[in-house]
C-alpha positions in Angstrom: -80.2 -13.2 -105.9 -80.4 -15.9 -108.6 -81.6 -19.2 -108.1 -79.6 -22.2 -108.8 -80.3 -25.5 -109.1 -81.8 -27.0 -105.8 -79.5 -28.1 -103.3 -81.2 -31.0 -100.8 -80.2 -32.6 -97.9 -80.0 -36.4 -97.4 -81.7 -37.3 -100.2 -84.8 -36.2 -102.9 -87.8 -37.7 -101.8 -91.3 -37.3 -103.2 -94.2 -36.3 -100.7 -91.8 -37.7 -97.8 -93.5 -37.7 -94.2 -91.0 -38.0 -91.1 -91.0 -37.9 -87.6 -90.3 -35.4 -85.5 -88.7 -37.1 -82.8 -84.4 -37.4 -83.8 -82.8 -39.0 -80.8 -80.7 -41.4 -82.2 -78.3 -43.2 -80.3 -75.1 -42.6 -82.8 -72.5 -42.2 -79.8 -69.9 -41.2 -82.6 -67.4 -39.6 -79.8 -67.5 -42.8 -78.1 -67.3 -45.3 -81.1 -64.1 -42.6 -82.1 -62.2 -43.3 -79.0 -62.4 -44.7 -75.4 -60.0 -43.6 -72.3 -57.4 -46.1 -73.0 -57.5 -44.5 -76.5 -57.2 -41.3 -75.2 -54.3 -41.6 -72.9 -52.4 -43.0 -75.9 -53.2 -39.8 -78.0 -53.9 -36.5 -75.9 -51.4 -33.7 -76.5 -49.8 -33.1 -73.2 -48.7 -29.9 -71.4 -50.4 -27.3 -73.5 -48.2 -28.5 -76.6 -51.1 -28.3 -78.5 -51.7 -24.5 -78.6 -50.6 -23.6 -81.8 -50.4 -19.8 -81.0 -47.0 -18.0 -79.9 -45.8 -17.8 -76.3 -46.2 -14.3 -74.4 -42.6 -13.4 -74.7 -42.4 -14.5 -78.3 -42.7 -11.0 -79.4 -42.0 -11.8 -82.9 -44.1 -14.6 -82.9 -47.1 -12.2 -81.9 -46.3 -9.3 -84.5 -46.6 -12.2 -87.3 -50.0 -13.5 -85.7 -51.6 -10.5 -85.2 -50.4 -8.4 -88.3 -52.2 -5.5 -88.8 -54.6 -6.2 -86.0 -51.7 -5.4 -83.8 -52.4 -1.7 -83.0 -56.2 -2.1 -82.8 -55.7 -4.8 -79.9 -53.3 -2.2 -77.9 -55.5 0.6 -78.3 -58.5 -1.2 -77.3 -56.4 -2.4 -73.9 -55.5 1.5 -73.7 -59.2 2.6 -73.1 -59.3 0.3 -69.9 -56.3 1.1 -67.9 -58.2 3.4 -65.3 -61.2 1.2 -66.1 -63.4 0.8 -62.8 -64.6 -2.6 -61.9 -68.0 -2.8 -61.6 -69.2 -4.6 -58.1 -72.3 -6.8 -58.9 -74.3 -5.8 -55.7 -76.8 -8.7 -53.9 -79.8 -7.1 -54.7 -78.1 -6.9 -58.4 -79.0 -11.2 -58.2 -82.0 -10.6 -56.5 -84.0 -8.6 -58.8 -84.2 -11.2 -61.1 -86.4 -12.8 -58.5 -88.4 -9.6 -57.8 -89.1 -8.2 -61.2 -87.3 -10.9 -63.6 -84.8 -8.5 -64.6 -81.6 -9.9 -65.8 -79.8 -7.4 -67.2 -79.2 -5.2 -63.9 -76.8 -8.3 -62.9 -75.7 -9.0 -66.5 -74.8 -6.1 -67.5 -72.1 -4.9 -65.2 -70.4 -8.7 -65.4 -70.5 -8.8 -68.8 -68.3 -5.6 -68.8 -66.1 -6.7 -66.7 -65.5 -9.9 -68.4 -64.8 -8.0 -71.8 -62.3 -5.6 -69.6 -60.1 -8.8 -69.0 -60.3 -10.2 -72.8 -59.4 -6.7 -73.9 -56.8 -6.2 -71.5 -55.3 -10.0 -72.1 -55.3 -9.4 -75.8 -53.7 -5.8 -75.3 -51.0 -7.7 -73.1 -50.4 -10.2 -76.0 -50.4 -7.8 -78.1 -47.5 -5.3 -77.0 -45.9 -7.6 -74.6 -44.5 -4.8 -72.3 -46.2 -5.6 -68.9 -48.2 -1.9 -69.0 -51.6 -4.1 -68.6 -50.6 -6.6 -65.9 -51.8 -4.6 -63.0 -55.2 -4.1 -64.4 -55.2 -7.6 -65.6 -54.4 -8.7 -62.2 -57.5 -6.4 -60.9 -60.1 -8.4 -62.8 -58.4 -11.5 -62.4 -58.4 -11.0 -58.2 -62.0 -9.4 -58.4 -63.4 -12.4 -60.5 -62.2 -14.7 -57.9 -63.9 -12.4 -54.8 -67.0 -13.4 -56.9 -68.8 -16.0 -55.0 -70.2 -17.6 -58.2 -69.3 -17.0 -61.9 -73.3 -17.7 -62.9 -75.8 -15.6 -64.1 -78.7 -14.4 -61.7 -81.2 -16.4 -64.3 -78.9 -19.3 -63.8 -78.7 -19.8 -60.3 -81.7 -21.7 -59.9 -80.0 -24.7 -60.6 -78.6 -24.4 -56.9 -80.2 -26.7 -54.7 -82.3 -23.4 -53.2 -83.4 -22.5 -56.1 -82.6 -18.7 -55.4 -81.1 -16.3 -57.7 -78.4 -15.3 -55.2 -75.3 -17.2 -55.2 -74.9 -19.8 -52.4 -71.4 -20.2 -51.1 -72.0 -23.6 -50.3 -71.9 -25.2 -53.6 -70.8 -24.3 -57.4 -72.7 -25.0 -60.7 -71.6 -24.5 -64.1 -73.8 -22.6 -66.3 -72.6 -20.7 -69.8 -70.7 -18.1 -67.9 -68.9 -20.0 -65.3 -67.6 -22.0 -68.3 -66.9 -19.2 -70.4 -65.2 -17.1 -67.8 -63.5 -20.2 -66.5 -62.4 -20.7 -70.0 -61.2 -17.1 -70.5 -59.2 -16.8 -67.4 -57.5 -20.4 -68.0 -56.4 -19.1 -70.9 -55.2 -15.9 -68.6 -53.5 -18.3 -66.2 -51.8 -20.3 -69.1 -50.0 -17.1 -70.8 -49.2 -15.2 -67.7 -49.3 -17.0 -64.4 -45.7 -16.6 -64.9 -46.1 -12.5 -64.9 -48.4 -12.8 -62.0 -46.0 -14.5 -59.7 -43.4 -11.6 -60.4 -45.9 -9.6 -58.6 -47.1 -12.0 -56.2 -47.5 -15.8 -56.2 -50.8 -15.9 -54.5 -52.4 -14.1 -57.8 -51.4 -17.5 -60.2 -52.1 -19.7 -56.9 -55.8 -18.0 -56.1 -56.7 -18.3 -60.0 -55.6 -22.0 -60.4 -57.4 -22.8 -57.2 -60.6 -21.1 -58.0 -60.6 -23.0 -62.0 -59.8 -26.2 -60.1 -62.7 -26.0 -57.5 -65.5 -24.0 -60.0 -64.8 -25.9 -62.8 -62.4 -28.7 -63.1 -63.8 -30.8 -59.8 -67.4 -29.7 -60.4 -67.4 -30.4 -63.8 -66.1 -34.2 -63.0 -68.2 -34.7 -59.5 -71.5 -33.4 -60.5 -74.1 -35.3 -62.7 -77.0 -32.8 -62.2 -76.6 -30.2 -64.5 -79.3 -30.5 -67.1 -77.6 -30.0 -70.0 -74.9 -32.6 -69.5 -77.8 -35.1 -70.4 -76.0 -38.1 -69.1 -79.4 -39.0 -68.1 -81.4 -38.8 -70.9 -84.7 -39.7 -71.6 -87.4 -39.0 -74.3 -88.5 -35.8 -74.4 -85.6 -33.9 -72.9 -84.3 -31.0 -74.3 -80.8 -31.0 -75.5 -79.8 -27.5 -76.9 -76.9 -25.1 -77.5 -76.0 -25.3 -73.7 -74.2 -28.8 -74.0 -71.6 -28.0 -76.5 -71.3 -24.5 -75.4 -70.2 -25.6 -71.7 -68.3 -29.0 -72.6 -66.4 -27.2 -74.8 -65.4 -24.6 -72.1 -64.9 -27.2 -70.0 -62.9 -29.4 -72.5 -61.1 -25.8 -73.1 -59.9 -25.9 -68.8 -58.9 -29.2 -68.9 -56.6 -29.2 -72.0 -55.3 -25.8 -70.3 -55.0 -26.7 -67.1 -54.8 -30.6 -66.0 -51.4 -32.2 -66.3 -51.9 -35.8 -65.5 -52.5 -38.1 -68.5 -55.2 -40.1 -66.8 -57.2 -37.6 -65.1 -57.3 -35.5 -68.2 -58.3 -38.3 -70.4 -61.5 -39.5 -68.2 -62.4 -35.3 -68.3 -62.0 -35.7 -72.1 -63.9 -39.1 -72.3 -66.4 -37.6 -70.0 -67.0 -34.5 -72.4 -67.3 -37.0 -75.0 -70.2 -39.0 -73.8 -72.1 -35.6 -73.3 -71.5 -34.4 -76.3 -72.7 -37.3 -77.8 -76.3 -37.0 -76.5 -76.5 -33.5 -78.1 -75.2 -35.1 -81.6 -77.9 -37.7 -81.2 -80.5 -35.1 -80.3 -80.0 -33.7 -83.4 -81.9 -34.6 -86.7 -79.5 -36.1 -89.3 -80.8 -33.4 -91.5 -78.7 -30.8 -89.5 -81.2 -28.2 -89.1 -80.9 -26.2 -86.1 -84.6 -26.1 -84.2 -83.4 -22.8 -82.2 -83.2 -21.1 -85.7 -80.0 -19.0 -86.9 -79.6 -16.9 -84.1 -78.4 -20.1 -82.0 -76.2 -21.6 -84.9 -73.5 -20.1 -83.5 -73.9 -21.6 -79.9 -75.3 -24.9 -80.6 -73.6 -25.9 -84.3 -71.3 -23.4 -84.3 -69.8 -24.7 -80.3 -70.4 -28.3 -81.6 -67.8 -27.4 -84.3 -65.8 -25.5 -81.5 -65.4 -28.3 -79.4 -64.6 -30.9 -82.2 -61.8 -28.7 -83.2 -60.5 -28.1 -79.8 -61.2 -32.0 -79.5 -59.2 -32.8 -82.8 -56.6 -30.1 -81.9 -55.8 -31.8 -78.6 -55.5 -35.2 -79.8 -53.4 -34.1 -82.7 -56.3 -35.0 -85.3 -56.4 -38.5 -83.8 -60.3 -38.0 -82.7 -62.2 -36.3 -85.5 -66.0 -36.6 -86.9 -65.5 -34.0 -89.4 -65.8 -36.9 -92.2 -69.7 -37.3 -90.8 -72.6 -36.3 -93.0 -74.5 -35.0 -89.9 -71.6 -32.5 -88.7 -71.7 -31.3 -92.3 -75.5 -30.9 -92.7 -75.5 -29.0 -89.2 -73.0 -26.7 -90.7 -74.7 -25.8 -94.0 -77.8 -25.2 -91.9 -76.8 -21.6 -91.7 -75.6 -20.7 -95.1 -79.4 -22.4 -96.4 -81.4 -20.4 -93.9 -80.0 -17.0 -95.4 -82.4 -14.8 -97.2 -80.3 -11.8 -97.8 -79.1 -8.5 -97.0 -78.7 -9.4 -93.5 -82.4 -11.1 -93.3 -82.6 -14.8 -92.0 -85.5 -17.3 -91.5 -86.0 -17.0 -88.0 -88.7 -19.6 -86.3 -88.1 -20.1 -82.6 -86.3 -17.3 -80.5 -84.4 -16.4 -83.1 -84.1 -12.9 -84.8 -84.9 -12.1 -88.1 -81.6 -10.4 -88.6 -78.5 -12.1 -88.8 -76.3 -14.1 -90.9 -73.9 -15.6 -88.8 -70.2 -15.2 -87.9 -68.0 -14.9 -91.2 -65.3 -16.3 -89.2 -66.4 -19.5 -87.5 -68.6 -20.2 -90.5 -65.3 -20.2 -92.5 -63.6 -22.8 -90.4 -66.6 -25.3 -90.2 -66.5 -25.2 -93.7 -63.1 -25.8 -94.1 -63.3 -28.9 -91.6 -66.0 -30.5 -93.1 -64.9 -29.5 -96.9 -68.2 -27.3 -97.5 -67.7 -24.9 -100.3 -71.2 -23.7 -99.6 -69.8 -22.7 -96.0 -66.5 -20.8 -97.0 -67.7 -19.4 -100.2 -71.0 -18.1 -98.0 -68.5 -16.8 -95.2 -66.3 -14.7 -97.8 -69.8 -13.2 -99.2 -70.4 -12.1 -95.5 -67.2 -10.9 -94.9 -67.3 -9.1 -98.3 -70.1 -7.6 -97.3 -68.7 -6.0 -94.1 -68.6 -2.3 -94.9 -65.7 -2.0 -91.7 -63.2 -4.5 -91.0 -61.9 -4.8 -87.4 -59.8 -7.0 -85.3 -61.7 -10.1 -84.3 -63.0 -10.7 -80.9 -65.4 -13.2 -79.9 -66.2 -11.8 -76.4 -65.0 -14.1 -73.8 -64.2 -17.0 -76.4 -60.6 -16.4 -76.5 -60.4 -19.9 -78.6 -62.6 -18.3 -81.3 -61.0 -15.3 -81.4 -57.3 -16.9 -81.9 -58.8 -18.8 -84.2 -60.1 -16.3 -86.1 -57.1 -14.3 -86.7 -55.4 -17.4 -87.6 -57.8 -18.0 -90.1 -58.3 -14.5 -91.1 -55.8 -14.2 -94.6 -57.6 -17.2 -96.0 -61.1 -16.1 -95.6 -60.1 -12.9 -96.9 -58.6 -15.1 -100.4 -61.8 -17.1 -100.4 -63.8 -16.2 -103.7 -66.9 -14.7 -102.1 -70.6 -16.8 -103.7 -74.1 -16.9 -102.1 -77.1 -17.6 -104.0 -80.2 -19.4 -102.7 -81.5 -22.5 -103.7 -84.9 -23.0 -105.5 -85.7 -25.5 -102.4 -84.1 -26.8 -99.1 -86.3 -29.3 -97.5 -85.1 -30.7 -93.9 -87.3 -34.1 -93.8 -86.7 -35.0 -89.9 -86.9 -31.0 -88.4 -89.8 -30.3 -91.3 -88.2 -27.3 -91.9 -88.9 -26.0 -95.7 -87.5 -23.3 -97.7 -88.6 -22.3 -101.6 -87.8 -19.5 -103.9 -88.9 -18.5 -107.1 -88.5 -16.0 -110.2 -90.7 -13.3 -108.8 -88.3 -12.9 -105.9 -90.2 -14.8 -103.3 -88.3 -16.5 -100.7 -90.8 -19.2 -98.9 -90.1 -20.6 -95.6 -92.3 -22.7 -93.5 -92.1 -25.4 -90.6 -94.0 -28.4 -89.5 -92.8 -29.4 -85.8 -93.9 -29.7 -82.4 -94.4 -27.3 -79.6 -91.7 -28.3 -77.3 -88.8 -27.4 -79.5 -85.8 -25.8 -77.7 -86.6 -22.0 -77.5 -90.1 -23.2 -78.7 -93.0 -21.0 -80.0 -96.4 -22.3 -80.4 -96.2 -22.4 -84.3 -96.7 -25.4 -85.8 -97.4 -24.9 -89.6 -96.6 -21.0 -89.6 -94.6 -19.8 -92.6 -92.8 -16.2 -93.7 -92.5 -14.9 -97.1 -90.1 -12.4 -98.3 -90.0 -10.8 -101.2 -86.6 -9.5 -103.0 -84.8 -10.5 -99.7 -87.7 -8.1 -97.8 -89.5 -9.5 -95.3 -93.1 -9.0 -95.8 -95.3 -11.7 -94.1 -93.1 -11.8 -91.0 -92.2 -13.8 -87.9 -91.9 -11.2 -85.0 -89.1 -13.0 -83.2 -88.6 -13.0 -79.3 -88.1 -10.0 -76.9 -85.7 -9.2 -74.3 -85.2 -12.7 -72.2 -86.7 -12.3 -68.3 -87.4 -14.5 -65.6 -91.2 -14.5 -67.4 -89.0 -16.1 -70.8 -88.0 -19.6 -69.0 -90.8 -20.1 -66.8 -94.2 -21.3 -66.7 -95.2 -17.8 -67.8 -93.8 -18.1 -71.5 -96.9 -18.2 -73.0 -98.1 -15.4 -71.9 -95.7 -13.5 -73.6 -97.7 -12.6 -77.2 -94.6 -13.7 -79.3 -94.9 -16.9 -78.0 -98.4 -17.5 -78.8 -99.6 -18.9 -82.3 -102.3 -16.5 -82.5 -99.3 -13.8 -83.2 -97.8 -16.2 -85.8 -99.2 -16.7 -89.3 -101.6 -19.4 -88.3 -105.4 -19.6 -87.8 -107.2 -19.6 -84.3 -109.6 -22.6 -84.9 -112.9 -21.8 -83.5 -111.2 -18.6 -82.0 -108.8 -21.2 -80.1 -104.9 -21.0 -80.6 -102.5 -23.7 -80.5 -101.1 -25.0 -76.8 -97.6 -25.9 -75.8 -96.4 -29.2 -75.2 -94.9 -32.4 -77.1 -98.2 -33.6 -77.7 -99.2 -30.6 -79.7 -97.5 -30.9 -83.2 -98.0 -31.0 -87.0 -98.9 -34.3 -88.6 -98.6 -35.9 -92.0 -95.7 -33.3 -93.0 -95.0 -33.6 -96.7 -92.8 -31.9 -99.0 -93.5 -32.5 -102.8 -90.3 -30.7 -104.8 -92.3 -31.3 -108.1 -95.5 -29.4 -107.4 -93.2 -27.2 -104.6 -95.7 -27.8 -102.4 -95.5 -28.0 -98.4 -98.1 -29.2 -96.3 -98.8 -30.3 -92.8 -102.0 -31.3 -90.7 -102.0 -29.1 -87.9 -105.1 -30.2 -86.0 -103.2 -31.7 -83.2 -101.0 -28.6 -82.7 -104.4 -27.2 -80.8 -105.9 -28.5 -77.6 -109.3 -30.0 -77.5 -111.3 -27.1 -76.9 -110.5 -26.4 -80.4 -113.0 -29.0 -81.5 -110.8 -29.6 -84.7 -110.7 -33.0 -86.6 -108.4 -31.9 -89.4 -106.8 -28.8 -90.4 -104.4 -29.3 -93.3 -102.5 -26.3 -94.7 -101.1 -26.6 -97.8 -98.4 -23.9 -99.4 -97.7 -24.0 -103.4 -95.2 -21.7 -104.4 -95.1 -21.4 -108.5 -93.3 -19.2 -110.6 -95.2 -16.1 -110.0 -97.2 -16.2 -106.9 -97.6 -18.2 -103.4 -101.3 -20.3 -102.6 -102.3 -21.1 -99.5 -105.2 -23.5 -98.5 -106.6 -24.6 -95.1 -108.7 -27.7 -95.9 -110.5 -28.7 -92.8 -113.2 -30.3 -90.5 -114.4 -29.5 -87.3 -115.9 -31.9 -84.4 -118.1 -28.7 -83.8 -118.9 -25.0 -84.0 -117.9 -22.6 -81.0 -116.3 -19.5 -82.5 -115.6 -17.9 -86.1 -112.4 -19.3 -87.7 -109.7 -16.6 -87.7 -106.8 -16.7 -90.1 -103.7 -14.3 -88.8 -100.9 -13.1 -90.7 -98.3 -10.7 -89.9 -96.5 -8.1 -91.4 -94.8 -4.6 -90.9 -94.4 -0.9 -92.7 -97.7 -0.6 -94.4 -100.9 -2.2 -94.7 -104.6 -1.4 -96.9 -107.9 -3.4 -96.1 -109.9 -0.9 -98.1 -110.4 -2.7 -101.1 -112.7 -6.1 -100.5 -110.9 -9.3 -101.2 -107.6 -7.8 -101.4 -104.9 -6.9 -98.8 -102.1 -4.3 -100.2 -99.2 -4.3 -98.2 -95.9 -2.6 -98.9 -92.6 -2.6 -97.1 -89.6 -0.9 -97.8 -90.9 -0.3 -101.4 -91.5 -4.1 -101.9 -95.2 -4.3 -102.8 -97.5 -7.4 -102.4 -100.9 -8.3 -102.4 -102.9 -11.2 -100.5 -106.2 -12.1 -102.3 -109.0 -13.6 -100.0 -112.7 -14.4 -100.8 -114.5 -11.0 -99.7 -117.9 -13.1 -99.0 -116.1 -15.6 -96.6 -113.9 -13.0 -94.5 -113.9 -10.1 -92.6 -110.7 -8.4 -92.7 -109.4 -6.6 -89.9 -105.8 -5.1 -88.6 -104.4 -4.5 -85.4 -101.3 -2.4 -84.5 -98.8 -4.0 -82.1 -96.8 -1.3 -80.8 -93.5 -2.4 -80.2 -91.6 -0.9 -76.8 -88.8 -3.8 -76.4 -85.6 -2.8 -78.1 -85.0 -6.3 -79.1 -88.2 -6.2 -81.4 -88.0 -2.6 -82.2 -84.4 -2.6 -83.5 -85.2 -5.3 -85.9 -89.2 -3.9 -86.8 -89.5 -0.5 -85.9 -91.9 0.8 -83.5 -95.1 -1.2 -84.7 -95.9 -4.2 -86.6 -99.6 -5.3 -87.7 -101.4 -8.1 -87.2 -103.8 -8.8 -90.3 -107.1 -10.8 -89.2 -109.5 -12.8 -91.5 -112.3 -13.8 -89.7 -114.7 -16.1 -91.4 -118.0 -14.8 -91.8 -119.8 -18.0 -91.3 -119.2 -20.9 -89.0 -119.2 -24.2 -91.0 -118.3 -27.8 -89.9 -116.0 -28.3 -93.1 -114.6 -26.6 -95.6 -111.6 -25.1 -97.5 -110.0 -21.5 -97.5 -108.0 -20.2 -100.2 -105.5 -17.5 -100.3 -102.9 -16.0 -102.4 -99.8 -14.0 -102.6 -98.4 -11.9 -105.5 -96.3 -9.8 -105.8 -96.9 -6.2 -107.2 -93.6 -4.8 -107.8 -93.5 -3.1 -111.5 
């Protein structure tokens, strides 16, 4: 990819230093409308729905176009589907071993079956899929809860077995609730022809599990109604509120009740927008962009539709910045900058990136979406799992996306001054990414000051990402997992001590100088007191041919030898003193260091978790440069060059 003139967010500031805490009471949604305004602008009785009615066969033929047969074929595969029972022990297994999948896999299979049967019936319209759809609906209604075992700890019991005495709203309660709300909207008349109890039961369950629970409960953490500094407001907030908004707009007939419910979602979603830095970066990483900024877009689009465009935030710069983050974090060939729990593979959903870009007027996003769409080896009928709104939207914009000119080039640099992410590229083919931040970000890793490096879009100095989620992943055992620890990121162990978890453990004096192409951060405060460090400034400078890294430090005491770690994969050679040779998929680099100052070593890390091995293969490597001497202050220098000819 060629490098074009740099793109920056907000402003071009030389050596800018910014705070890491973002929460600003913008309350943009509440400023856009109050309850009385909503009562006058809300589109009632589902007239905001732009898609054909079930019996409008010509409408569905036109809407689905060439996708029609594919949707029907997907449904045909499920005409004899055996609905899976989620046993009590499947829920309890989360407490026993931490295994989530034993409950989530059959539940997810059932939910996807409902989606495919629904889409098949909308496509064909002959009633062939109705009975199986009824089976799925009735099966779902018979479940005690639609929440995942991993999320049922939100119950008062704190246990992973559903409690019939209460309802909670998590991601899947919302997802399935919105899916079944669409099911009710399209098929309640058809269900009534079989037996009115089916629709009555479904409508009752949606009322009790979603509508009433949403209006009567303030205690769910993702709502953030009682926000206090230090509380995380992450992707759960727009995701759950988007689902709640769908349910209310599809089900609630009373204008006053609907206005109160919609306003309640606006108050909650404002907390997420307030929490997000104005530079728009997603601290959860590109893998979560679709669930964070992407779900915020879905919510804002639905709110726009449900108010006939009278309530809109699409002209707000923070909303546009949040959208463009996904394009700026793309490295190439399916690789992305993957801080936190994000995977190194991805790029985003082209359809939603396009729609988001169109809404905020971003050519970068629309052309990037076309670039992603153009790279697909096979074009399939859109499917966004349980999210029917996204699927319908993707279908409605598919032709526009196909007709958009594909274009993407990595900027010379992108600087997120508040989130403290920095990306730079050079003429030698390097893409460099580094972060400041603090060690209590959403989906946090202890990684303040770390970096990743790519050569001709191939990652050569890597962030491993995260393994399969278990109970341990989101518990007080999280930092016993190696992928979360700073000693398995591209960072020093100071006096033999890694970084610690907590908001107080952070990078300070974080700055980026676009003229000298230098990013620096003092990471001393990211380490606990036992590290005995007074100052440790890491500086990265990317010039036209190489990356220079400098660690300047002052310690309070000497306890152990400092060790500088780098993660990589494929082939590593430390045989030559002062030079480490790394080759990944034919891309070759040399890491130069002072052989009189360091002893190199390589540790093999076996990857037996498919979430990691599917990205990196069977193993990765931790290269360690261990200081030969203990000194109270000093400077370490390392240089990374391309060996490609």
